[in-house]
N, C-alpha and C positions, 0 to 999 in steps of 0.2 A: 581425778584429773588425768587427762591423756598426756602421755609422753610424746613430745614432738619427734618426728623422725625426718631424716633428710628427704627432700623432694626427690621423687623417683625411686624410692626404696621400697616399692610396694610388691616386689617379687612377681612380676607378670609372667605369663606363659609365653615364652619366646616362640615366634613363628606362627602364632594363632592368626595374626593379621599379615597378609601379603601386600605387595604394592598394588596389585589389582583390587583386592578387597578394600584396602585403604582408600584408593581412588574412588571406588564405588561408594564408600561411606561418605566421602566429601561431596561427590556429585549428588547422591541421594539427599544430603543435608542441605545442599544449595538449591536443587531444582524443585523442592517441595512447594515453593511459594510463588516465585517470580512469574513464570508463564501462566500459571493456573489461577492465581488469585489476586495479583496486584497490577497486572498490565492495564486493565481498565481504569483502575484508580490513578495510576501514573499518567494515563492519557489526559486526564482532566487538567494537568498542568503542562505536560510535554507535548500535547497534541499528537501529530503523526510522528514526532521524532523520538518515540519510545526506544528504538534501537540505539540512538545516540545516548539516551539516558542510561541504558544498560552498559554501554561502552565506558561512560564516565564512572559509573559504579565499579566496574571491573578494573578500571585503571587505578582508582583509589585503593581497592582491595589488594591489588598486586603488591604494593609496598608493605601492606601488613602481612601478606603471605611471605614475603622476603623475611621479615622480622621473625615471624613464627617458625619458618623453616630453619633459620639459623639457630634459634633457641632450642627447637625440638631435636635438631641433629646433635647439639652439644649436651643437652640435658633431657634425654628421653624419659617420659613418664606417662602413666595412664592419666595423670591429672592435667596434662596439657597446660593451658594458660594459668590454671591455678598454681601449678608448680613454678611457672615463669614469674608470676607476680611475687611470690615468696622470695625467689632468688634475686629479683630485681630490687625489691623494697625491704627485704628482710621480714622476719617473723613479727610483724607489728600491726598496728591498726589500719594502715594504709592497704596493705596486701589483704588483711582479713576482711575489711569492708568491701573492697573490690571483688574479692572472691565470692562473698555472699551475693553481691549485686550480679555478678556474672551468672551464678547459679540461677537467680531469679530471671535474668535476661533470657537465658535459654528456655526457661519455662514459658515466657511470653512468646518466644518464637514457636514453640511447639503448639501453643494455643492458636497461633496463626495457621499453621499447617492443618491442625484438626478442624478449625472452622472452615478452611477451604475444602477439605475432604467432605465435610457435612453438606456444604453448598452443592457440590457436584453430585453427591449421593441423591440429594433431594431432586435435582433436575433430571437425573436418569430414571427415577421411579415413574412408572406409568400412570400414577395418580397423584393428586394434590395432597400435600401434607401441611399440617399447621406449623407456624414459625418455630414453636418450641421443639419440634422434632429434630431440628438441626442441632440444637444443644445436646439432645439425647445421642445422636449419632456421633458427635464429636467426642463426647465422654466415653462412649463405648469403644471407639478406636483407641483411645489412650489406654484404657483398661486391658485390651487385648495385647497391645504392644509392650506394656509393662511385663506381661507374662512372657513374651518372646525374649525380651532382654534378660529375664531372670535365668534363662537356660544357659546363656554364656555368650562371650564375644565372638566365638567362632561362628555360631548360628547367625549373629547380626551381620558379620562380614558376608557369609554365603547368601543370606536373604537379600542383602543390598546388591550383590552381583546379579542375582536372578531378576530382581525388580528393575534395576537400571538397564539390563539387557533388553527386557521387554519394552521398557519405556522408550529407549533410544530407537528401537525397531519401528515402533509406532510413529515417532516423530519423523523418522526417515521417510515412511510412507506418506505422511502428511506433506512433507517438504516436496517430494516428487509430484504428488497430485496437485499441490497448490501452484506450481510453476505454470500449469496449463490455464489457470484461471486468474492468476495474480494480475493486477492492473497498477503499474507503476505510477500512473497519473494520479492515484489517490494520495500520493505524497504532496500533492498541491493543495490539499484540503486545508482550510483555514481553521485555526483553533490553537488552544494552548496559550501560555504566557511567554513565549519567546525563549531567550537563552536562560533567564532566571527560572522559567518553568521547567526547562530541561534539568537544571541543577537541583530543583525541588524534587523532581521525580527521581533523580539519581540518588538523592538522600533517602527517599522512600524505599527504593529498590535495593539499597545496601543490604538489607536483611537477606536478600536472595543469594548473597555471597557468604553469609556467616558460616556456612558448612565447612569452610576451609579450616576454621578453628577446631571443629570436631575431629578432623584428621589427626591433629596433634595428640589427642587422647589415645590414639592407637599406637603411638610410638613405643610405649612399654611392651607391647605385644608383638613387635617386629624383631626379626633376626638381626638386621643391621640397619637401625634407624638413621644413622648418620647418612647413608646413601638413599635408603628407601623412602624415608619421610619427605625429603624435599621433592623427589620424583613424584610421589603421590599427590602432594599438594599442588604443584604446578600443572600436573596433568589434569587434576580435577578442575582447577580454575580455567584452564585453556578450553576444556571440553564445554564447560558451562557458558563461558563467554560466547563461544561460537554458536552454541545452540540458542542462547538468549537473543543474540543480535539477528540471527537468521530467521528464527521463528517469529519474533516480534515484527520484523520487516514484512514477512509474509501475511501476518494478521492484518497489518495496516493496509496491504495491497489487496485484501480479500474483503474487508468490511468498511463501511463508512465510519467516520470518526464518531458520529452520534451513536452508532450501534455499538462501538467499542465501549463508550462511556456508559451507555444504558445497560449493557449486559456485562458489567465489569466483574461480577461474581463468577461468570463462566465463559468469558469471552473466547478463550481458546477453543472450547467446544463448539461455539458459534462459528468460528473460523473453519473448524472441521466440517461443519454442515455446509458451509459455502463451498468448500473444496470437494467434498465427497457425498453431499446429501446427508440423509438421516443416519446412514451407516458411519459417516464421518463424525457426526455428533456423538454417537454412542461410543465409538472407538476412542476418540480423544477424551471423552468423558471417563472412560475406563483407565486411560493413561493418567489422567488427573488424580483418580482415586489412588493408583499406585504410587504417583509422585508424592502426593501429600502424605500418604501413609509412610513412605520410606523416609520422608523428611522428619516425621515424628520419631521413627524408629532410630535413625542415625543420630538425631539430637539427643534422644533419651539415653542412648549408649554413652555419649560424651558427657551429659549432665550427671549420670550415675557415677562415672569415673571421676568427675570433678568433685562431687560430694565425698567420694571415698578418700581422695587425696586431702581435701580441706579438713575432713574429720581427723585424719591421721595427724595433720599438723596442729590439731587442737583449736582450729577456728570454727568448728561446728561440734555439736555433741558427738561423743564417741560412738553412739548407736548408729550414726550414718555409715560407719566403717564395718559394721557387723554384718555378716552374710545372712541371707534368708534363702531358704531352699537351696539352689545350686550356687550360683556366683552373684546373685543379686545383693543389693545393699538396702538398708533403710533409706538411704539417699534416693534410690530409684523409686521407692514407694512414695516418699514425700514429693518428689518431682512430678510423679504422675497425679497425685492428689491436687497439687497446686495448679498444674496445667488444666485440669478439669474445672477448677474454679474460675480461671481466666476464660475458658471456653463459655462458661455459663454467663458470666457477668459482662463480657465486652464483645462488641461486634468486630468483624474481620478488619475494618479500616483502622480501628483504634489500636488493635494489637500489632498491626502492621507498622504503624508509626512508632509505637512504643519499642517494639523489637529493634527497629533500625537505629533509633536514638541510643538504645542501650548498648548495642554492639559498637557503635561509633565511639562511645566512651570507653568501653573496655579494650577495644583493639588499639585505640590511640594511646591509652595509658600503658599498655604493655609495650608498644614501641618507645614511649617515653622512658620507661624504666629500663628497657633494653640498652639505652645509651650508657648506662652504668657498666654494662657487661660486654660492650662491643669488642674490647680487646680479647676477651676470652672466647667469644663466638666467632670472631673474624668478620663481623658485619661492618659495612661501610656506614659511618655516622650520618653522611648526608642523605642517604637513603632512608635511615630511620627518622631523621628530621622531616623529610618529605611525608612519611607515613603519619607522623604526628600532626603536621600542619594541614594535610588534606582531610584527615578524619575530623579535626576540629572545625574546618571550614564547612564540610557537609553537615556536621552536627548543628552548627549555628543556623545555617540556612533552613534545615528541616525543623528545628525547634521554633524558629520564627514563623514558618508556614503553619505549624500545628497551633501556635498561639493565635495566629491571625485567623485561621479558618475554623478553629474549634472542632468538637466541644472541648471545654477547659478540662473536663475529667481525664482526657487522654494524657496531656503533658503533666498535669498535676499528679496523676497516679504514678507516672514514671519518676517524678521528683520525690514523691513519698516513698517509693520503692528504694531509691538511692539513699535517702536519709535514713530509712529503716535499716538498710544493710549495715551502715556504720554504727548506728545506735545499738543494733542487735550484737554486733561484734564487740563493742565496748562493754555492754552489760554482761555478755557471756564470759568475757575475760575477767571481769571483776568478780563474777560469781565463782568461777573456777580457780581464781588466784593466778591466772596466767599474767606474765609480765607485760605491761602495756608499753609499747614503744611506738613512735611515729615514723622513725627512719626517714627523714626529709631527703628527697632526691638530691643527688650531687652529680652534676653533668660535666 
């Protein structure tokens, strides 16, 4: 049986992650899906008002970022939200089940990024490939990035800085070129489901902001997390919101709405073609490959650290906290393997909805639990309540949309994952003899 240790007592290497690299990890974790894989899907309900949907999603995320930044500054740890849940709800079934669910939620998000990477890779090839080749490409990406993360957190941070630098440079070129061909009158195109459609799209696009949670996992590797972590989180969120809104607006002004929906798997590359011809298609496609790969890279880093912390707390088998090769863990290997399984068995649209629903649950629950610690962290309770209410509202809207539009396997799978998380936690604690406690919230 594993002996529980205090959250955050994982002896990180101080200074391995700087504000710049933590910001890059956050941007990399967030920008891997939104612009490159979900814009077209969001357009089916938001119509031309995709930028507004991104703004709504970013607004909801802002309150969760506030909650996480306060918690991370007070309780820095490589485990991020895993350690937060333990502090908020105690070492019991609630925190344990939610931590396993969060671990699996990040896996679903990585499957989304890997599927997006595979779609752009196939489009850039000069020849046609069978449908199953996308699964092979997605799995290969995950395997390669598991190896990158095994080398250590410093390489993860440096690689994110490199990738994000190139990606933002390419986006800047696209923005400049697009201004000469953008047609504002395209915002008058008819389509979408009005205000409710924009809110549906905001719920779907929520996963594009989940990378801010990854940043908290780097707090234990910072020299001064109390100051550096909030700066990195707010900087990452601000950069991503500006990029999302600006680029999605240009996409709308470059392409007809029907074209956005029809080419939803690679709509950004099609916008690049409209702005810069075939060269633009190739360059934006290359940026998409970098963005989706960096999304897997940054999220895999956070998921491995989450597994490390959860295992040390006794909520997962202790093998998850044992190193392999340099600084990797069994949690890293398991995360990679499960990500490959989701890539193989689910399409991009399904993992997109599941990932957003999962993180709306996790982030809303963290803010709910944070209410118990508000006096310690200095957080304003009304801002935490707003985070809870807004996350719950978007969750209900997106779940209703998923149930109404189908397939049923999407939302049923997510519910199965949620139930499995708590059942697995209960069974594991019974087997290992860990004390089972529920720790009901007190606000």
